[in-house]
C-alpha positions in Angstrom: -28.2 -5.4 -15.9 -25.7 -2.8 -16.8 -22.8 -4.3 -18.8 -19.5 -2.7 -17.6 -17.5 -0.8 -20.2 -14.2 -1.9 -18.7 -12.7 -4.6 -16.5 -10.4 -4.3 -13.6 -7.3 -6.3 -14.4 -4.9 -5.3 -11.6 -4.0 -2.8 -8.8 -1.0 -0.7 -8.1 0.5 -2.0 -4.8 3.3 0.6 -4.5 6.6 1.9 -6.0 9.5 -0.3 -7.0 12.9 1.4 -6.4 13.5 5.1 -6.9 13.0 5.5 -10.7 9.2 5.7 -10.7 8.5 2.0 -11.4 5.0 0.7 -10.4 4.5 -2.5 -8.6 1.2 -4.1 -9.8 -0.7 -7.2 -8.7 -2.6 -8.6 -11.7 -6.0 -10.2 -11.2 -5.5 -12.6 -14.1 -3.3 -13.0 -17.1 -0.7 -10.3 -17.4 -0.2 -10.4 -21.2 -2.5 -7.3 -21.6 0.4 -5.2 -20.2 3.2 -4.8 -22.7 5.8 -2.3 -23.9 4.2 0.6 -25.8 0.7 -0.2 -24.6 -1.5 2.5 -23.1 -2.8 1.8 -19.6 -5.7 3.5 -17.9 -5.6 3.7 -14.1 -8.6 4.6 -12.1 -8.4 6.2 -8.6 -9.9 4.1 -5.8 -13.4 5.3 -4.9 -13.6 7.9 -7.7 -13.8 8.3 -11.5 -10.5 10.1 -11.7 -8.4 8.4 -14.4 -4.7 8.6 -15.4 -3.6 7.4 -18.9 0.0 6.1 -19.0 2.2 4.6 -21.8 4.2 1.5 -20.8 8.0 1.9 -21.3 8.9 -1.5 -19.9 7.3 -4.4 -18.0 8.7 -7.4 -16.1 7.5 -10.0 -13.8 8.7 -9.7 -10.2 10.7 -12.8 -9.5 9.2 -15.2 -6.9 5.8 -13.3 -7.0 3.5 -14.8 -9.6 1.0 -12.4 -10.9 3.0 -9.3 -9.8 4.6 -7.0 -12.3 7.1 -4.1 -12.4 5.8 -1.5 -14.9 7.7 1.6 -15.9 5.7 4.3 -17.7 6.9 7.3 -19.7 4.8 9.8 -17.6 6.3 8.7 -14.2 9.8 9.7 -13.4 10.3 9.2 -9.6 9.3 7.2 -6.6 6.9 9.8 -5.3 4.9 9.9 -8.5 4.7 6.1 -8.5 3.8 5.9 -4.8 1.0 8.5 -5.5 -0.7 5.9 -7.6 -1.0 3.4 -4.8 -4.4 1.7 -4.9 -5.2 2.8 -8.4 -6.9 0.1 -10.5 -5.7 -0.9 -14.0 -8.6 -1.0 -16.4 -9.1 -2.7 -19.7 -11.8 -1.6 -22.0 -14.3 -4.2 -23.1 -13.4 -3.5 -26.7 -9.8 -4.4 -26.0 -10.7 -7.6 -24.3 -10.6 -11.0 -26.1 -14.3 -12.0 -26.5 -15.4 -14.8 -24.2 -15.9 -18.2 -25.8 -19.4 -19.7 -26.0 -18.8 -21.7 -22.8 -17.1 -18.8 -20.9 -18.2 -15.5 -19.3 -16.6 -12.5 -17.7 -16.9 -12.7 -14.0 -17.8 -9.0 -13.7 -20.9 -9.7 -15.9 -22.4 -11.8 -13.1 -22.6 -8.9 -10.6 -26.2 -8.0 -10.0 -27.6 -11.3 -11.3 -29.8 -13.6 -9.1 -28.3 -17.0 -8.1 -30.8 -19.7 -8.9 -30.9 -23.4 -8.3 -33.5 -25.8 -9.8 -35.6 -27.6 -7.2 -37.0 -31.1 -7.5 -40.4 -29.7 -8.6 -38.7 -27.8 -11.5 -39.2 -24.3 -10.1 -36.1 -22.3 -9.5 -35.1 -21.3 -6.0 -33.4 -17.9 -5.6 -30.5 -18.1 -3.3 -29.4 -14.5 -3.4 -27.8 -12.0 -5.7 -24.2 -11.7 -6.8 -22.9 -8.5 -5.3 -19.1 -8.8 -5.7 -16.2 -10.9 -6.8 -13.3 -12.0 -4.6 -10.6 -14.6 -4.5 -9.1 -16.9 -1.9 -5.9 -17.3 -3.9 -6.9 -20.6 -5.3 -10.2 -19.7 -7.0 -12.5 -16.9 -7.8 -15.6 -16.5 -5.6 -18.9 -14.8 -6.0 -20.1 -12.9 -2.9 -23.9 -13.7 -2.8 -26.2 -11.5 -0.7 -29.5 -12.8 0.6 -32.2 -11.9 3.1 -32.2 -14.2 6.1 -35.4 -15.4 7.8 -34.8 -12.9 10.6 -34.9 -10.1 8.0 -31.2 -9.3 8.1 -29.0 -9.1 5.0 -26.3 -11.7 4.9 -23.7 -13.0 2.4 -22.1 -16.3 1.5 -19.3 -17.2 -0.9 -19.9 -19.2 -4.0 -16.9 -20.8 -5.7 -16.7 -20.1 -9.4 -16.0 -23.7 -10.4 -17.4 -25.7 -13.4 -19.1 -28.3 -11.2 -20.9 -25.6 -9.2 -21.7 -22.9 -11.7 -23.8 -24.6 -14.4 -24.7 -21.6 -16.5 -24.5 -17.9 -16.6 -27.0 -16.1 -18.7 -28.0 -12.4 -19.0 -30.8 -13.2 -16.5 -29.2 -15.4 -13.9 -26.4 -17.5 -12.5 -27.6 -21.1 -12.4 -25.9 -23.4 -9.9 -25.8 -27.0 -8.8 -24.1 -26.7 -5.4 -22.8 -29.7 -3.4 -24.4 -30.4 -0.1 -23.2 -27.9 2.6 -22.2 -25.1 0.3 -25.4 -23.1 0.6 -26.2 -21.6 4.0 -28.5 -23.9 6.0 -31.4 -21.5 6.1 -31.4 -21.4 2.3 -30.9 -25.2 2.0 -34.3 -25.6 3.7 -36.0 -24.2 0.6 -34.6 -26.9 -1.7 
């Protein structure tokens, strides 16, 4: 599995006012964005990057997880609006290391999802292909091959009582009844 060099920590959702301030929705904690900090923004669907220096940052009142960020290199609304959809990236080196019982969600992409069966052999329930959120919790999008040969996906909540372990080789789960698609439950 390829370990990503950086993490996506937010996305530019538009301009705020006429002075070139960015509106940004953060994917997690916002403490990584502070005055004087250098931000790397990646264009959607390309490797084009823009490096900016934060002049000021403030939370948007009434919108948890949303920030207003002014940068030295952006002076007007048009320049800020041109960055709509750009993703804020944080290099792995700048990230706080995960504790022994933690993992970075992005590191699970590409890993097989396994469940121990009664006979002790693992049952593969698919492969993590993406991360999403329903607003209350993070979810792994798991792709599997159905019995009819088609590729399908299901959503796996990233919760401690469901995700038992994440190793470099697999995501081990202990799902409650009804969480796994019926055709995969048959193999348990």
